[in-house]
C-alpha positions as CSV (number, residue, x, y, z in Angstrom):
1,M,-43.7,-13.9,40.7
2,E,-45.2,-10.8,42.4
3,K,-48.8,-11.3,43.6
4,T,-51.5,-9.5,41.7
5,Y,-54.5,-7.9,43.4
6,L,-56.6,-6.1,40.8
7,K,-58.7,-7.0,37.7
8,W,-58.8,-4.7,34.7
9,Y,-62.1,-3.3,35.7
10,N,-60.7,-2.3,39.2
11,K,-57.9,-0.4,37.5
12,V,-60.3,1.3,35.0
13,G,-62.8,2.1,37.7
14,Y,-60.1,3.6,40.0
15,G,-58.8,5.6,37.1
16,S,-62.2,7.1,36.3
17,G,-62.0,9.0,39.6
18,D,-59.7,11.5,37.9
19,I,-62.6,12.4,35.6
20,A,-64.2,13.8,38.7
21,G,-61.0,15.5,40.0
22,N,-60.3,17.1,36.6
23,V,-63.8,18.3,36.0
24,I,-63.0,20.6,38.9
25,Y,-59.3,21.2,38.3
26,A,-59.5,21.9,34.5
27,L,-62.5,24.2,34.9
28,L,-60.7,26.2,37.7
29,S,-57.2,26.3,36.2
30,S,-58.3,27.2,32.7
31,F,-61.3,29.4,33.2
32,V,-61.8,30.8,36.7
33,M,-59.7,33.8,36.1
34,I,-61.3,34.8,32.8
35,Y,-64.7,34.2,34.4
36,L,-63.9,36.5,37.3
37,T,-62.3,39.3,35.2
38,D,-64.5,39.2,32.1
39,S,-67.9,38.0,33.4
40,A,-68.0,38.9,37.2
41,G,-66.1,42.2,36.6
42,M,-63.5,41.6,39.2
43,D,-59.9,42.9,39.4
44,A,-57.2,40.4,38.3
45,G,-54.7,41.7,40.8
46,I,-57.1,41.5,43.8
47,V,-58.2,38.0,42.7
48,G,-54.6,36.9,42.5
49,T,-53.9,38.2,46.0
50,L,-57.0,36.4,47.4
51,M,-55.9,33.2,45.7
52,L,-52.5,33.4,47.3
53,A,-54.1,34.1,50.7
54,S,-56.2,31.0,50.2
55,K,-53.2,28.9,49.4
56,V,-51.5,29.8,52.7
57,F,-54.3,28.1,54.5
58,D,-54.6,25.4,51.9
59,G,-51.0,24.3,52.3
60,V,-51.6,23.5,56.0
61,T,-54.7,21.3,55.4
62,D,-52.9,18.9,53.0
63,I,-50.7,17.5,55.8
64,F,-53.7,17.6,58.2
65,F,-56.0,15.5,55.9
66,G,-53.1,13.1,55.1
67,S,-52.6,12.5,58.8
68,M,-56.3,12.1,59.3
69,I,-56.5,9.4,56.6
70,D,-53.6,7.5,58.3
71,K,-55.6,7.5,61.5
72,T,-59.0,6.4,60.0
73,H,-60.3,2.9,60.4
74,T,-63.8,2.2,59.0
75,K,-65.6,-0.7,57.2
76,M,-64.9,1.3,53.9
77,G,-61.2,1.5,54.8
78,K,-58.9,4.4,55.5
79,A,-59.1,6.5,52.3
80,R,-62.4,5.6,50.6
81,P,-64.7,7.5,53.1
82,W,-62.7,10.7,52.6
83,M,-62.7,10.4,48.9
84,F,-66.5,9.6,48.7
85,F,-67.9,12.2,51.1
86,G,-65.4,14.9,50.3
87,F,-66.6,15.2,46.7
88,F,-70.1,16.2,47.6
89,G,-68.6,19.3,49.2
90,C,-66.5,19.8,46.0
91,A,-69.6,19.8,43.9
92,V,-71.4,22.5,46.0
93,T,-68.5,24.8,46.3
94,L,-67.5,24.5,42.6
95,A,-71.0,25.7,41.7
96,A,-70.6,28.5,44.2
97,V,-67.3,29.8,42.8
98,F,-69.0,30.3,39.4
99,A,-72.2,31.7,40.8
100,I,-71.2,35.0,42.3
101,P,-74.4,37.1,42.6
102,A,-74.4,40.1,40.3
103,G,-76.3,42.3,42.7
104,M,-73.7,42.0,45.5
105,S,-71.4,44.9,46.4
106,E,-67.8,44.7,45.2
107,T,-66.5,43.7,48.7
108,A,-69.2,41.0,49.0
109,K,-68.2,39.5,45.7
110,Y,-64.6,39.2,46.7
111,A,-65.7,37.6,50.1
112,W,-68.0,35.2,48.3
113,F,-65.3,34.1,46.0
114,F,-62.6,33.8,48.7
115,I,-64.8,31.7,51.0
116,S,-66.1,29.4,48.3
117,Y,-62.7,29.0,46.6
118,T,-61.0,28.3,49.9
119,L,-63.6,25.7,51.0
120,L,-63.4,24.0,47.7
121,N,-59.6,23.8,47.6
122,A,-58.4,23.7,51.2
123,V,-61.1,21.4,52.6
124,F,-63.2,19.3,50.2
125,Y,-60.8,18.9,47.2
126,T,-57.9,18.3,49.6
127,A,-59.7,15.5,51.4
128,N,-60.9,13.9,48.2
129,N,-57.6,14.1,46.3
130,I,-55.3,12.9,49.0
131,A,-57.6,10.0,49.7
132,Y,-57.7,9.1,46.0
133,S,-53.9,9.2,45.6
134,A,-53.4,7.2,48.8
135,L,-55.6,4.4,47.5
136,T,-52.7,3.4,45.2
137,A,-50.8,2.1,48.2
138,L,-53.9,0.7,49.9
139,I,-55.6,-1.5,47.3
140,T,-52.5,-3.2,45.9
141,K,-48.9,-4.0,47.0
142,N,-47.9,-4.8,43.4
143,Q,-45.5,-2.2,41.9
144,S,-46.5,-2.9,38.3
145,E,-50.2,-2.6,39.2
146,R,-49.4,0.8,40.8
147,V,-47.7,2.0,37.7
148,Q,-50.6,0.8,35.6
149,M,-53.1,2.5,37.8
150,G,-51.1,5.7,37.6
151,S,-51.1,5.5,33.8
152,I,-54.8,4.8,33.6
153,R,-55.6,7.5,36.1
154,F,-53.7,10.1,34.2
155,M,-55.1,9.0,30.9
156,F,-58.5,9.8,32.3
157,A,-57.1,13.0,33.8
158,F,-55.7,14.4,30.6
159,G,-58.6,13.1,28.6
160,T,-61.0,15.0,30.8
161,S,-58.8,18.2,30.8
162,M,-58.6,18.0,27.0
163,L,-62.4,17.7,26.7
164,I,-63.1,20.5,29.3
165,Q,-60.7,22.8,27.5
166,A,-62.0,21.9,24.1
167,V,-65.7,22.3,24.8
168,T,-66.2,24.7,27.7
169,V,-66.1,28.0,25.8
170,R,-68.7,26.7,23.4
171,V,-70.8,25.1,26.2
172,V,-70.9,28.5,28.0
173,Q,-71.9,30.2,24.8
174,A,-74.6,27.6,24.1
175,L,-76.0,28.2,27.6
176,G,-76.5,31.9,27.1
177,G,-72.9,33.1,27.7
178,G,-71.9,35.5,30.5
179,A,-72.2,34.8,34.2
180,A,-75.3,32.7,33.7
181,G,-73.6,30.5,31.2
182,W,-70.7,29.9,33.5
183,R,-72.9,29.1,36.4
184,T,-75.0,26.5,34.6
185,T,-71.8,24.9,33.1
186,A,-70.3,24.6,36.6
187,I,-73.4,22.9,37.9
188,I,-73.4,20.4,35.1
189,Y,-69.7,19.6,35.6
190,A,-70.3,19.2,39.3
191,I,-73.0,16.6,38.8
192,I,-70.8,14.7,36.3
193,G,-68.0,14.8,38.9
194,V,-70.2,13.3,41.6
195,I,-71.2,10.4,39.4
196,F,-67.7,9.4,38.4
197,N,-66.2,9.9,41.9
198,S,-68.8,7.6,43.3
199,L,-68.1,5.0,40.6
200,S,-64.4,5.1,41.4
201,V,-64.9,4.6,45.1
202,L,-67.2,1.7,44.6
203,S,-65.0,0.0,42.0
204,V,-62.2,-0.9,44.5
205,K,-61.7,-2.2,48.0
206,E,-58.8,-1.5,50.4
207,L,-56.7,-4.5,51.5
208,P,-57.2,-5.6,55.1
209,P,-54.7,-4.0,57.5
210,E,-53.2,-7.4,58.2
211,E,-52.5,-8.0,54.6
212,L,-51.0,-4.6,54.1
213,A,-48.7,-5.4,57.1
214,E,-47.4,-8.6,55.6
215,G,-43.8,-8.8,54.3
216,E,-41.6,-5.8,54.5
217,N,-44.0,-3.8,56.7
218,Q,-44.8,-6.5,59.2
219,D,-42.6,-4.8,61.9
220,A,-44.1,-1.3,61.3
221,P,-45.2,0.1,64.6
222,E,-48.9,1.0,65.1
223,E,-48.2,4.5,66.2
224,K,-50.1,7.8,65.9
225,Y,-48.1,10.9,65.2
226,S,-48.9,14.5,65.9
227,L,-48.8,17.0,63.0
228,V,-45.5,18.3,64.2
229,E,-44.0,14.8,64.5
230,T,-45.4,13.9,61.0
231,M,-43.7,17.0,59.5
232,K,-40.4,16.1,61.1
233,I,-40.6,12.5,59.7
234,L,-41.4,13.8,56.2
235,C,-38.6,16.4,56.3
236,K,-36.0,13.7,57.0
237,N,-36.9,12.1,53.6
238,K,-35.1,14.2,51.1
239,Y,-36.8,12.4,48.2
240,Y,-40.2,13.4,49.6
241,L,-39.0,17.1,49.5
242,L,-37.8,16.6,46.0
243,I,-41.1,15.1,44.9
244,C,-43.0,17.9,46.5
245,G,-40.8,20.4,44.6
246,V,-41.4,18.6,41.3
247,Y,-45.1,18.4,41.9
248,I,-45.4,22.1,42.9
249,L,-43.4,23.3,39.9
250,S,-45.3,21.0,37.5
251,Q,-48.6,22.4,38.7
252,F,-47.2,26.0,38.4
253,Y,-46.3,25.0,34.9
254,T,-49.8,23.9,34.2
255,A,-51.3,27.0,35.8
256,T,-49.3,29.3,33.6
257,L,-50.0,27.2,30.5
258,N,-53.7,27.3,31.3
259,M,-53.6,31.1,31.0
260,G,-53.5,30.3,27.3
261,I,-57.2,31.4,27.1
262,Y,-55.9,35.0,27.2
263,F,-53.1,34.2,24.7
264,M,-55.6,32.6,22.3
265,T,-58.1,35.5,22.7
266,Y,-55.9,38.5,22.5
267,I,-52.8,37.4,20.5
268,L,-54.1,34.6,18.2
269,G,-57.5,36.2,18.0
270,D,-59.6,33.1,18.6
271,A,-60.5,31.8,22.1
272,T,-61.7,28.4,20.7
273,L,-58.0,27.7,19.7
274,L,-57.6,26.7,23.3
275,G,-59.4,23.5,22.4
276,T,-57.0,22.9,19.4
277,F,-54.0,23.3,21.6
278,S,-55.6,21.1,24.2
279,L,-55.9,18.3,21.7
280,A,-52.3,18.9,20.5
281,I,-51.0,18.5,24.1
282,N,-53.3,15.9,25.6
283,I,-53.4,13.3,22.8
284,P,-49.6,12.8,22.9
285,M,-49.8,12.9,26.7
286,I,-52.3,10.1,26.7
287,A,-50.3,8.1,24.2
288,G,-47.2,8.5,26.4
289,L,-49.2,7.3,29.4
290,I,-50.2,4.2,27.5
291,L,-46.6,3.4,26.9
292,T,-45.3,4.3,30.4
293,P,-45.7,0.9,32.1
294,M,-43.8,-0.8,29.3
295,L,-41.1,1.8,29.2
296,V,-40.6,1.6,33.0
297,K,-39.9,-2.1,32.7
298,K,-37.7,-1.7,29.6
299,M,-35.6,1.0,31.3
300,N,-35.5,-0.9,34.6
301,G,-37.1,1.8,36.7
302,M,-38.5,5.3,36.6
303,Y,-35.4,7.4,37.1
304,K,-33.9,7.4,33.6
305,L,-37.3,7.5,31.9
306,N,-38.5,10.5,33.8
307,L,-35.3,12.5,33.4
308,T,-35.0,11.8,29.7
309,G,-38.6,12.6,29.1
310,Y,-38.4,16.0,30.9
311,A,-35.2,16.9,29.1
312,L,-37.0,16.3,25.8
313,G,-40.0,18.3,27.1
314,T,-37.8,21.3,28.1
315,I,-36.2,21.4,24.6
316,A,-39.6,21.2,22.9
317,R,-41.0,24.0,25.0
318,A,-38.1,26.2,23.9
319,L,-39.1,25.3,20.3
320,V,-42.7,26.3,21.1
321,M,-41.3,29.7,22.0
322,F,-39.3,30.0,18.8
323,S,-42.3,29.0,16.7
324,A,-44.6,31.6,18.5
325,Y,-42.2,34.4,17.7
326,M,-42.0,33.2,14.1
327,G,-45.8,33.4,14.1
328,S,-46.3,29.7,13.1
329,V,-49.3,28.2,14.9
330,P,-48.8,24.8,13.2
331,L,-45.2,24.6,14.6
332,M,-46.4,25.7,18.1
333,L,-48.9,22.8,18.0
334,L,-46.3,20.3,16.9
335,F,-43.7,21.2,19.5
336,S,-46.4,21.5,22.2
337,G,-47.3,17.8,21.4
338,V,-43.6,16.7,21.6
339,A,-43.2,18.4,25.0
340,A,-46.3,16.7,26.3
341,L,-45.1,13.3,25.1
342,G,-41.8,13.8,26.9
343,M,-43.4,14.9,30.1
344,S,-46.0,12.0,30.2
345,P,-44.0,9.3,31.9
346,L,-43.7,11.2,35.1
347,Q,-47.4,11.7,35.2
348,G,-48.0,8.0,34.7
349,D,-45.5,6.7,37.3
350,L,-45.8,9.5,39.9
351,N,-48.0,7.6,42.3
352,A,-45.7,4.6,42.1
353,L,-42.8,7.0,42.7
354,I,-44.5,8.4,45.8
355,A,-45.1,4.8,47.0
356,T,-41.4,4.2,46.5
357,C,-40.6,7.3,48.5
358,S,-42.9,6.1,51.3
359,K,-41.0,2.9,51.3
360,Y,-37.8,4.9,51.8
361,T,-39.3,6.5,55.0
362,Y,-40.1,3.0,56.3
363,L,-36.7,1.6,55.5
364,T,-34.8,4.5,57.1
365,Q,-37.1,5.5,60.0
366,H,-39.5,2.4,60.3
367,K,-42.5,4.7,60.0
368,Q,-45.5,4.0,57.7
369,L,-47.2,7.2,56.6
370,D,-48.8,6.4,53.2
371,G,-51.7,8.9,53.5
372,T,-49.5,11.7,54.6
373,M,-46.9,10.9,52.0
374,Y,-49.5,11.2,49.3
375,S,-50.5,14.6,50.6
376,C,-47.6,16.0,48.4
377,T,-49.9,15.4,45.3
378,S,-52.6,17.6,46.7
379,L,-50.1,20.0,48.2
380,G,-48.5,20.4,44.7
381,V,-51.9,20.9,43.0
382,K,-52.9,23.6,45.5
383,I,-49.6,25.5,46.1
384,G,-48.2,25.2,42.6
385,G,-51.5,25.6,40.7
386,G,-52.8,28.3,43.1
387,I,-49.7,30.4,43.1
388,G,-49.4,30.0,39.4
389,V,-52.9,31.4,38.8
390,A,-52.3,34.1,41.5
391,V,-49.0,35.2,39.8
392,A,-50.8,35.3,36.5
393,G,-53.4,37.6,38.0
394,W,-50.8,40.0,39.3
395,L,-48.9,40.0,36.0
396,L,-52.1,40.7,34.1
397,K,-52.9,43.6,36.4
398,A,-49.3,44.9,36.2
399,S,-49.4,44.7,32.4
400,G,-52.4,47.0,32.1
401,Y,-54.9,44.3,31.0
402,V,-58.4,45.6,30.5
403,A,-61.2,43.0,30.4
404,N,-63.1,42.6,27.0
405,L,-60.9,45.2,25.3
406,P,-60.7,44.2,21.6
407,T,-57.0,45.1,21.4
408,Q,-54.8,45.1,24.5
409,S,-51.8,47.4,25.0
410,Q,-48.3,46.4,23.9
411,S,-47.2,45.9,27.5
412,C,-50.1,43.4,28.0
413,I,-49.2,41.6,24.8
414,N,-45.6,41.3,25.9
415,M,-46.7,39.9,29.3
416,L,-48.9,37.3,27.7
417,Y,-46.0,36.1,25.6
418,F,-43.9,35.8,28.8
419,M,-46.7,34.0,30.8
420,Y,-47.6,31.5,28.1
421,L,-44.2,30.8,26.6
422,W,-41.3,31.7,28.9
423,M,-42.6,30.7,32.3
424,P,-43.6,27.1,31.3
425,M,-40.2,26.5,29.7
426,L,-38.3,27.8,32.8
427,M,-40.4,25.6,35.1
428,N,-39.5,22.6,33.0
429,L,-35.9,23.4,33.2
430,V,-35.9,23.5,37.0
431,I,-38.0,20.3,37.2
432,T,-35.5,18.5,35.0
433,F,-32.7,19.4,37.4
434,L,-34.8,18.2,40.4
435,L,-35.5,14.9,38.6
436,S,-31.8,14.4,38.2
437,R,-31.5,14.2,42.0
438,L,-34.5,11.9,42.5
439,K,-32.7,8.6,42.8
440,V,-35.0,7.0,45.4
441,E,-35.2,3.6,43.6
442,E,-31.4,3.3,43.8
443,A,-31.4,4.4,47.4
444,N,-34.1,1.8,48.4
445,A,-32.2,-1.0,46.6
446,K,-29.0,-0.2,48.5
447,L,-30.9,-0.2,51.8
448,V,-32.6,-3.5,51.1
449,N,-29.5,-5.3,49.8
450,G,-26.9,-3.6,51.9
């Protein structure tokens, strides 16, 4: 029987860290663009370009911080210090993103946004998020516990996103609306994030290096690798590249779906409907996450479950499109929920899947790079999510979007349909194909037994 390492409160405490992460992520992904265009008076196309420029730098720092975690040795462990201290920077820069001074010149506003947004994403959130993901492999060696942790983590994640999307518009309005309302809301969310991130860090302890080295990893060399060497090692693992692709596309999917605030405002005529759709998506997602550990056991692994789930999700997103063109909001809500249910297993077992991918690197190259391997989660969030929002900004600009206009032009309406309906479905289709190639569990079994 496989050894267990964690109590229920360790798993729940660890999972609560995604409340902190998603206070930031949900606020940025769902609302930063509409804050910048409709409250700060900034151009959607320029903002999109700045976001893309930020992501170019951002993509480099993911591997850097992953490598730094692998080289860290403190009393707190390897990952916990980065997770704990990194979030204080996240809190300050999140508030700064939503606190662009109204009296600044136009150029100064864009500079303020670019600097604060880049520091938030490329430095502080990166350090925090990679460390948080890497803890999965550092606090337990039990595969079932890793799947459970992933499910609990993402239940908190989607629960937080659901709540943020459901209440933020009303919170901003209650705090006076406009730029001041957004600034106060961001400060409140940042404080909440600091509390839950600290709770998560203090609820778990990393295993001693000698215990992590027991068993299959006992011959792993204690080596330090340069950034270039690390990149070469990772690129030899085709499953790592596939997981990176899946994660980037899934975050692109989320970014385009989060542009729903524009779809609800200008097509459905009610911005608060974003909260209704958030409930329809996140409640099934959370239900699926609860079932994921049991389904992984029942289906003897993650491959078939993830592939089947995403195939269902792709079909359901196509039906969301059909329902939207029919003009049926109830059917849109129904099929959005079915799609979320199908996509939920991958969210729940993703950390365990990355740990399995890390094992493949050890089995084939005898290199242990857990922290760097988990950098693909932060890399995906930043590149996929950032490019998704950037592309959305460019498309809004190209469509002729005018902030706060009661009725948008037909070209803008057509673009909103494309952004909210077609793009997510196409992303899901490509992800399903990539998952069909992600047979890392089978590959590891052959290496161990053969």
